[in-house]
N, C-alpha and C positions, 0 to 999 in steps of 0.2 A: 492451558498451554500444553500442547503435546510434548512428551518427554524428549523426542528426537529433534525438536525445533532448534536446539543448540548445536546440531551436528550438520555437516555437509555430507552428502553422498559423494561417491567418487567422481561422477560426472559434474556435479556442482563445484566441487573443489577444483577439478581440472579447469573448468570454465573460469572460475575466479582467478586462477593463476595464469590463465592464457596459454595453457598447454593441453596436450592430448592425454587421455586416460592411460595410454601406454607409458607416458612419462611419469605419471603418479605411481604406476605399478613399479617402474624402475626405481623410483625414490623409496618405495616400500621394500623392494628386494634388496637394495643397497643400504637401507637404513639411513638415508640422508634426508628424508622428508619429516614432516611433523608426526607426532604420536598418532597412532591409528587404533581404532577400536573395531573389532569385527562383530557385527550383529547379524545373526542368521547367515554367517559366512560371507558377508559383504562388508567392505571397508567403510568406516564412517570417521569423519574428522571433526573433533570438537572445535567450534569456531574460535573460542578463546585460546586453545592450544595452537591453532594455526596463526593467530595474531602474535603469540609469544614466539613461535618459530620464526616468523618473519622479522620480528624485532631483533632476535638473536643473530640474524644474518645481515643486519645493517653494517655497512662499512663507512667510516668517516673518511672520505677521500682527502680531506684537508690534513689528516695525520699520516697519510701514506707517504713513504719515501718516494721521491721523484726518481725516475729512471733516466737513462741516457739523455745527455744534453742538459742535464740540470746544472745550474751554475753553482 
């Protein structure tokens, strides 16, 4: 098993998220995306770290306060 099999390249990560690579760059620049590792100057995302980042972003809508018009 090659060492980098557990990592997404930037284009792979962007494709998985349904965004463009400029969005993933913005996430890196703003430090709002998942942890990133640079290998040979290129960003790589550990697949498990991406899963954890996604889980941390989950919102339970049943627990959110209702806005305008709530009884």
